[in-house]
C-alpha positions as CSV (number, residue, x, y, z in Angstrom):
1,M,9.6,-77.4,-96.0
2,S,6.5,-75.6,-97.2
3,R,4.8,-76.2,-100.6
4,P,5.2,-73.5,-103.2
5,R,2.1,-71.3,-103.4
6,R,-0.2,-72.4,-106.2
7,D,-1.7,-69.0,-107.0
8,P,0.8,-66.1,-106.5
9,D,-1.9,-63.5,-106.2
10,L,-3.9,-65.6,-103.6
11,V,-7.3,-64.6,-105.1
12,R,-9.9,-66.8,-103.5
13,A,-12.3,-68.9,-105.6
14,Y,-15.4,-67.0,-104.4
15,V,-13.8,-63.7,-105.6
16,R,-13.0,-65.1,-109.0
17,T,-16.7,-66.3,-109.4
18,G,-18.4,-63.3,-107.9
19,G,-19.4,-65.2,-104.8
20,R,-21.1,-68.0,-106.7
21,S,-20.5,-71.6,-105.9
22,R,-22.5,-73.2,-108.8
23,A,-22.6,-72.8,-112.5
24,S,-25.7,-71.5,-114.3
25,R,-25.8,-74.7,-116.3
26,E,-24.8,-78.3,-116.0
27,L,-21.3,-78.9,-117.3
28,D,-18.9,-81.9,-117.1
29,L,-15.2,-81.9,-117.0
30,V,-15.2,-83.2,-120.6
31,T,-17.6,-80.6,-122.0
32,L,-15.9,-79.1,-125.0
33,V,-16.0,-75.4,-125.7
34,V,-14.8,-73.1,-128.6
35,A,-14.4,-69.4,-128.6
36,N,-17.2,-67.6,-130.5
37,A,-16.4,-64.0,-129.9
38,D,-13.8,-61.7,-128.4
39,P,-14.1,-61.0,-124.6
40,A,-16.0,-57.8,-123.7
41,P,-13.8,-54.8,-123.0
42,G,-13.1,-54.6,-119.3
43,A,-13.7,-58.4,-118.8
44,A,-12.4,-59.9,-115.6
45,P,-8.8,-61.2,-115.9
46,D,-9.9,-64.9,-115.6
47,V,-12.5,-64.4,-118.3
48,A,-9.9,-62.9,-120.6
49,R,-7.5,-65.8,-119.9
50,V,-10.2,-68.4,-120.7
51,M,-11.1,-66.6,-123.9
52,S,-7.5,-66.2,-125.0
53,L,-6.8,-69.8,-124.3
54,C,-9.8,-71.0,-126.3
55,S,-9.0,-68.7,-129.1
56,R,-5.5,-70.0,-129.5
57,R,-6.1,-73.7,-128.9
58,G,-9.5,-74.4,-130.4
59,A,-11.9,-76.8,-128.8
60,L,-10.9,-77.5,-125.2
61,S,-12.6,-79.4,-122.4
62,V,-13.3,-77.7,-119.0
63,A,-10.6,-80.0,-117.5
64,E,-8.0,-78.8,-120.0
65,I,-8.8,-75.2,-119.4
66,S,-8.5,-75.8,-115.7
67,A,-5.1,-77.4,-116.1
68,Y,-3.7,-74.8,-118.5
69,L,-4.8,-71.9,-116.3
70,D,-4.0,-73.7,-113.0
71,L,-7.5,-72.9,-111.7
72,P,-9.9,-75.2,-109.7
73,P,-12.3,-77.0,-112.0
74,S,-15.3,-75.6,-110.0
75,V,-14.2,-72.1,-110.8
76,V,-13.6,-72.9,-114.5
77,M,-17.1,-74.4,-114.7
78,I,-18.6,-71.2,-113.4
79,L,-16.6,-69.0,-115.7
80,V,-17.3,-71.2,-118.8
81,A,-21.0,-71.3,-118.0
82,D,-21.1,-67.5,-117.9
83,L,-19.3,-67.3,-121.2
84,L,-21.6,-69.9,-122.7
85,D,-24.6,-67.8,-121.4
86,S,-23.2,-64.7,-123.1
87,E,-22.3,-66.7,-126.2
88,H,-18.7,-65.8,-126.0
89,L,-18.1,-69.6,-126.0
90,I,-20.1,-72.2,-127.7
91,T,-20.2,-76.0,-127.5
92,P,-19.4,-77.6,-130.9
93,T,-22.1,-79.8,-132.3
94,P,-21.2,-83.4,-133.1
95,A,-21.9,-82.8,-136.8
96,E,-19.0,-80.3,-137.0
97,N,-16.5,-83.0,-135.9
98,L,-17.6,-85.8,-138.2
99,P,-15.3,-86.8,-141.1
100,E,-16.6,-86.7,-144.6
101,I,-18.4,-89.9,-145.8
102,T,-15.8,-90.5,-148.5
103,L,-13.1,-90.8,-145.9
104,L,-15.2,-93.2,-143.9
105,E,-15.8,-95.3,-147.0
106,E,-12.0,-95.4,-147.7
107,V,-11.3,-96.5,-144.2
108,L,-13.9,-99.2,-144.4
109,N,-12.6,-100.5,-147.7
110,G,-9.1,-100.5,-146.3
111,L,-10.2,-102.5,-143.3
112,R,-12.0,-105.0,-145.5
113,A,-8.9,-105.4,-147.6
114,L,-6.8,-106.5,-144.6
115,P,-6.0,-110.2,-144.4
116,A,-8.1,-112.0,-141.7
């Protein structure tokens, strides 16, 4: 019994990345990215899929994008690096993800009020 084909159009990874095997910048599988702009008209289908996914779902890691689009992580890293270089995607800064100080103080006060 043969396995079902993973990619129905059988496009090779080197075609998807323009023949490149490395990203233009260092990325990890846990690097978070957020859509910053719409894809350029005439963008490659994979680029459009990455941008569409990031626009709909918000901050996603490279691993999540790879899983959602069923693409190899190495290909996604190259696509994401290109989109980061063109500023279509951005990496959120940690300050954007921090809760407000009042919420942190309320949590701390609640923890202190718990019986030991």
